[in-house]
C-alpha positions as CSV (number, residue, x, y, z in Angstrom):
1,M,-18.3,-2.8,16.8
2,A,-16.2,-4.3,14.1
3,D,-17.8,-6.0,11.1
4,A,-15.1,-8.1,9.3
5,S,-17.5,-9.0,6.5
6,A,-18.3,-5.3,5.6
7,P,-15.5,-4.8,3.1
8,T,-16.4,-8.0,1.2
9,R,-19.9,-6.7,0.1
10,V,-20.1,-6.2,-3.6
11,L,-22.5,-4.4,-5.9
12,A,-23.4,-7.1,-8.4
13,S,-25.0,-7.1,-11.8
14,A,-25.5,-9.8,-14.5
15,R,-22.0,-9.3,-16.0
16,F,-19.7,-7.9,-13.3
17,S,-19.3,-7.0,-9.6
18,V,-17.9,-3.9,-8.1
19,S,-16.6,-3.9,-4.5
20,K,-17.8,-1.3,-2.1
21,G,-14.3,-0.1,-1.6
22,L,-13.6,0.4,-5.3
23,L,-16.9,2.3,-5.8
24,T,-16.3,4.5,-2.8
25,V,-12.7,5.4,-3.7
26,V,-13.5,6.0,-7.4
27,I,-16.3,8.4,-6.4
28,S,-14.1,10.1,-3.9
29,T,-11.4,10.6,-6.5
30,V,-13.8,12.2,-8.9
31,V,-15.1,14.5,-6.3
32,L,-11.5,15.4,-5.4
33,V,-10.7,16.2,-9.0
34,V,-13.8,18.4,-9.3
35,L,-12.8,20.2,-6.0
36,S,-9.3,20.7,-7.3
37,A,-10.6,22.2,-10.6
38,L,-12.7,24.7,-8.6
39,L,-10.4,25.6,-5.7
40,A,-6.9,24.9,-6.9
41,P,-6.7,24.5,-10.8
42,S,-2.9,24.2,-10.7
43,A,-3.3,20.9,-8.9
44,I,-4.7,19.2,-12.0
45,S,-2.7,21.0,-14.7
46,Q,-0.9,18.8,-17.2
47,G,2.5,19.3,-15.6
48,A,1.2,18.7,-12.0
49,V,-0.6,15.5,-13.1
50,L,2.4,14.1,-15.0
51,G,4.6,14.9,-12.0
52,M,2.2,13.3,-9.6
53,L,1.4,10.0,-11.5
54,P,4.8,8.4,-11.1
55,F,4.8,8.8,-7.3
56,A,1.2,7.6,-7.2
57,A,2.4,4.5,-9.1
58,V,5.2,3.9,-6.6
59,L,2.6,4.2,-3.7
60,A,0.3,1.8,-5.5
61,I,2.9,-0.9,-5.7
62,V,3.8,-0.4,-2.0
63,G,0.1,-0.5,-1.2
64,L,-0.3,-3.8,-3.0
65,G,2.4,-5.3,-0.9
66,Q,0.9,-4.0,2.3
67,M,-2.5,-5.3,1.2
68,L,-1.1,-8.9,1.0
69,V,0.1,-8.8,4.5
70,V,-3.1,-7.1,5.8
71,Q,-5.1,-9.9,4.1
72,Q,-3.4,-12.3,6.6
73,G,-4.5,-10.1,9.5
74,G,-1.0,-8.7,9.8
75,I,0.8,-5.4,9.1
76,D,4.3,-4.7,7.8
77,L,6.0,-1.7,9.3
78,S,9.3,-2.3,7.7
79,V,8.2,-0.4,4.5
80,P,10.4,2.6,5.1
81,G,13.6,0.5,5.5
82,S,12.7,-1.8,2.6
83,V,12.0,1.0,0.1
84,S,15.0,3.0,1.3
85,L,17.4,0.0,1.0
86,A,16.3,-0.8,-2.5
87,V,16.9,2.9,-3.4
88,V,20.4,2.8,-1.9
89,L,21.4,-0.5,-3.5
90,V,20.5,0.6,-7.0
91,T,22.2,4.0,-6.7
92,H,25.3,3.2,-4.7
93,M,26.3,-0.2,-6.1
94,P,26.3,0.9,-9.8
95,N,27.6,4.5,-8.9
96,E,26.2,5.7,-12.3
97,N,27.6,2.7,-14.2
98,D,24.7,1.2,-16.2
99,A,26.5,-2.1,-16.5
100,L,26.2,-2.7,-12.8
101,L,22.5,-1.8,-12.6
102,L,21.2,-5.5,-13.1
103,P,23.5,-6.9,-10.3
104,A,22.2,-4.1,-8.0
105,I,18.6,-4.9,-8.8
106,L,19.2,-8.6,-8.1
107,A,20.9,-7.6,-4.8
108,A,17.9,-5.5,-3.8
109,F,15.5,-8.5,-4.5
110,A,17.9,-10.7,-2.5
111,W,17.7,-8.4,0.5
112,A,13.8,-8.2,0.0
113,I,13.5,-12.0,0.1
114,G,15.8,-12.1,3.2
115,A,13.7,-9.5,5.0
116,G,10.4,-11.2,4.0
117,L,11.7,-14.6,5.3
118,L,12.7,-13.0,8.6
119,N,9.3,-11.2,9.0
120,G,7.4,-14.5,8.0
121,F,9.5,-16.6,10.4
122,M,8.9,-14.2,13.3
123,V,5.2,-13.7,12.7
124,G,4.2,-17.0,11.1
125,R,6.4,-19.5,13.0
126,L,7.3,-17.8,16.3
127,G,3.9,-16.1,16.6
128,L,5.3,-12.6,17.4
129,N,3.2,-9.5,17.1
130,P,3.6,-8.3,13.6
131,I,4.1,-4.7,14.7
132,I,7.0,-5.5,16.9
133,A,8.5,-8.0,14.5
134,T,8.4,-5.8,11.5
135,L,9.6,-2.7,13.4
136,G,12.7,-4.8,14.4
137,T,13.3,-5.7,10.8
138,N,12.9,-2.1,9.8
139,A,15.6,-1.2,12.2
140,L,17.9,-3.8,10.7
141,L,17.2,-2.6,7.2
142,F,18.0,1.0,8.1
143,G,21.2,-0.3,9.6
144,A,22.1,-1.7,6.2
145,V,21.1,1.5,4.6
146,L,23.5,3.5,6.7
147,G,26.2,0.9,6.4
148,I,26.1,1.0,2.6
149,S,25.4,4.7,2.0
150,G,26.7,6.5,5.0
151,G,23.6,8.7,4.6
152,I,25.1,10.2,1.5
153,P,22.9,10.2,-1.7
154,R,24.2,9.3,-5.1
155,T,22.9,10.0,-8.6
156,T,20.7,7.5,-10.4
157,T,22.1,5.7,-13.3
158,R,21.1,7.0,-16.7
159,L,19.6,3.6,-17.7
160,L,17.4,3.4,-14.6
161,S,16.3,7.1,-15.0
162,E,15.3,6.4,-18.6
163,I,13.3,3.2,-17.8
164,A,11.6,4.3,-14.6
165,G,11.4,8.1,-15.1
166,G,10.6,8.0,-18.9
167,S,7.3,7.7,-20.6
168,T,5.7,5.6,-23.4
169,V,3.1,7.2,-25.7
170,G,2.8,10.0,-23.2
171,I,2.1,7.7,-20.2
172,P,4.8,7.5,-17.5
173,N,6.6,4.2,-17.4
174,A,6.1,4.0,-13.7
175,V,2.4,3.9,-14.2
176,L,2.7,1.0,-16.7
177,F,4.8,-0.9,-14.2
178,A,2.1,-0.3,-11.5
179,L,-0.6,-1.6,-13.8
180,G,1.7,-4.6,-14.6
181,F,2.0,-5.4,-10.9
182,L,-1.7,-4.8,-10.3
183,A,-2.5,-7.4,-13.1
184,L,0.0,-9.8,-11.6
185,V,-1.4,-9.5,-8.1
186,M,-5.0,-9.8,-9.3
187,I,-4.3,-12.9,-11.3
188,M,-2.4,-14.6,-8.5
189,V,-4.9,-13.8,-5.7
190,K,-8.1,-13.9,-7.7
191,K,-7.6,-16.4,-10.5
192,T,-5.5,-19.2,-8.9
193,V,-6.2,-21.9,-6.4
194,V,-3.3,-20.8,-4.2
195,G,-4.7,-17.3,-4.2
196,R,-8.1,-18.5,-3.1
197,R,-6.5,-20.5,-0.3
198,F,-4.5,-17.4,0.6
199,E,-7.7,-15.3,1.1
200,A,-9.4,-18.2,3.0
201,V,-6.5,-18.4,5.4
202,G,-6.7,-14.7,6.0
203,A,-10.4,-14.7,6.5
204,S,-10.2,-17.5,9.2
205,P,-6.9,-19.1,10.2
206,A,-8.7,-21.5,12.5
207,A,-11.0,-22.8,9.8
208,A,-8.0,-23.1,7.4
209,R,-6.1,-25.1,10.0
210,A,-9.2,-27.4,10.5
211,T,-9.3,-28.1,6.7
212,G,-5.6,-28.9,6.6
213,L,-4.3,-25.7,4.9
214,H,-0.8,-24.7,6.0
215,Y,-1.9,-21.3,7.3
216,R,1.5,-20.4,8.8
217,T,3.1,-20.9,5.3
218,H,0.6,-18.5,3.7
219,Q,1.1,-15.9,6.4
220,G,4.9,-16.1,6.0
221,A,4.7,-16.0,2.2
222,A,2.7,-12.8,2.4
223,Y,5.6,-11.0,4.0
224,V,8.0,-12.2,1.3
225,W,5.8,-11.1,-1.6
226,A,5.2,-7.8,0.2
227,Q,8.9,-7.2,0.5
228,L,9.4,-8.0,-3.2
229,L,6.8,-5.3,-4.1
230,F,8.4,-2.9,-1.7
231,A,11.8,-3.4,-3.4
232,S,10.3,-3.0,-6.8
233,A,8.7,0.3,-5.7
234,G,12.1,1.4,-4.3
235,I,13.8,0.7,-7.6
236,L,11.2,2.7,-9.5
237,L,11.5,5.5,-7.0
238,A,15.3,5.7,-7.5
239,G,14.7,6.0,-11.2
240,I,12.0,8.7,-10.8
241,T,14.1,10.8,-8.4
242,N,17.4,11.8,-9.9
243,Q,19.3,11.9,-6.6
244,P,17.2,10.1,-4.0
245,T,18.1,10.4,-0.3
246,A,19.0,7.4,1.9
247,F,15.7,7.7,3.7
248,Q,13.4,8.0,0.7
249,G,11.1,5.4,2.0
250,N,10.1,7.2,5.2
251,S,7.0,8.8,3.7
252,Y,5.4,5.4,2.8
253,L,4.8,4.1,6.3
254,L,1.4,5.7,7.0
255,T,0.4,6.0,3.4
256,S,0.9,2.3,2.6
257,V,-1.6,1.4,5.3
258,A,-3.9,4.3,4.3
259,V,-4.3,3.1,0.7
260,V,-5.1,-0.4,1.8
261,V,-7.8,0.7,4.2
262,L,-9.2,3.3,1.8
263,G,-9.4,0.4,-0.8
264,G,-11.7,-1.5,1.4
265,T,-9.4,-4.3,2.7
266,S,-10.3,-5.2,6.2
267,L,-7.6,-4.8,8.9
268,L,-8.9,-8.1,10.3
269,G,-7.8,-10.0,7.2
270,G,-9.6,-11.9,4.6
271,R,-10.5,-10.6,1.1
272,G,-8.4,-8.0,-0.5
273,F,-9.2,-5.5,-3.3
274,P,-6.1,-4.8,-5.5
275,A,-7.7,-2.5,-8.0
276,A,-9.4,-0.4,-5.2
277,T,-6.0,-0.1,-3.5
278,V,-4.4,1.2,-6.7
279,V,-7.2,3.8,-7.1
280,A,-6.8,4.8,-3.4
281,A,-3.1,5.5,-4.1
282,L,-4.1,7.8,-6.9
283,F,-6.7,9.5,-4.6
284,L,-4.2,10.0,-1.8
285,S,-1.6,11.4,-4.2
286,Q,-4.0,13.8,-5.7
287,L,-5.2,14.8,-2.3
288,D,-1.6,15.6,-1.3
289,Q,-1.2,17.6,-4.6
290,F,-4.5,19.5,-3.9
291,V,-3.5,20.4,-0.3
292,L,0.0,21.4,-1.5
293,A,-1.6,23.7,-4.2
294,L,-3.6,25.3,-1.4
295,G,-0.4,26.3,0.3
296,V,-1.1,24.2,3.4
297,P,2.0,23.5,5.6
298,F,3.6,20.0,5.6
299,A,2.4,19.2,9.1
300,V,-1.2,19.9,8.1
301,R,-0.7,17.6,5.0
302,T,0.3,14.8,7.3
303,L,-2.8,15.4,9.4
304,V,-4.9,15.2,6.3
305,Q,-3.4,11.8,5.4
306,A,-4.1,10.6,9.0
307,A,-7.7,11.9,8.7
308,A,-8.2,10.0,5.4
309,L,-7.0,6.8,7.1
310,A,-9.3,7.3,10.1
311,I,-12.3,7.9,7.7
312,G,-11.4,4.8,5.8
313,V,-11.3,2.7,9.0
314,A,-14.6,4.2,10.0
315,I,-16.3,3.5,6.7
316,Y,-15.2,-0.1,6.4
317,T,-14.7,-1.5,9.9
318,V,-17.5,0.0,11.9
319,N,-20.9,-1.7,11.6
320,W,-22.9,1.5,11.3
321,T,-26.3,-0.4,11.0
322,A,-25.8,-2.1,14.3
323,L,-24.6,1.2,15.9
324,R,-27.7,3.0,14.7
325,Q,-29.9,0.2,16.1
326,R,-28.1,0.3,19.4
327,F,-28.6,4.1,19.7
328,A,-32.2,3.6,18.7
329,R,-32.9,1.1,21.4
330,S,-31.1,3.2,23.9
331,A,-33.3,6.2,22.9
332,V,-36.5,4.1,23.2
333,T,-35.4,2.9,26.7
334,A,-34.6,6.3,27.9
335,T,-37.9,7.8,26.8
336,P,-40.4,7.9,29.8
337,A,-43.6,6.0,29.3
338,T,-46.7,8.2,28.6
339,P,-49.4,7.8,31.3
């Protein structure tokens, strides 16, 4: 039995409120760090952490984009194509020429806007199933990836490598970019009138339509903003990886949904939790690091990610109270009466 309101519960005090998702994922991350220290100390060494954080930042940005779509009750499965195309554009167009990096970045954002408008039109206007619509867009994006790159990787420009792959006062620049995007999304969604309407439309499109809100516009806009975040993540990924492949975005399909669910955002739409989504990206990245340090094969690592997603769905979408009450009633009914 689904409980759409479960993820919106908060633990409140006089000064602040903490979402259930944020509290859960923070505790889970702390427990994971302790387990890593006990069972695989190499997973939390300075080198391992500094190597993991940039990729966690990329996943966090991708997760924020997916969260915006999930808030509207949809899902964007064009993540791999979007990230891969951004990577290809900012490596193949400049061809190691720093002067051509800015036009390449603008081209990546232009493609992202086009893909977002296409997804938004098919889902918001035509009413197509978001899974089918975004998978079709993903195929088109990978067609562009192969057309531009021919499947051949190229080296990242020096400027992009310094910006995305460098660090400031010991903190990877990718992490600073992720925090910047987090602040932007939180301000837009939580502190503006448009953002509150956006959440209201996701919670109940029928009620939004009755109050005169343009719910289809909000649904379509979610895909555009998501694609811009996917492209930003791809650009950062190209700078972090010296010679990225043309299919660099493939690993973000499952994980982008997992961090959203682990962060407490309901797959039924409604309120989103950006901060919890970012922490969930850190948790999932450290979990992958921990499993890798244990020497577990890649196939098992994928199963671990799938298990984390399943646990997140179970925690936030199943009404466990109602389920316990149902089993309790069934047990009472099945018990024979005492003569």
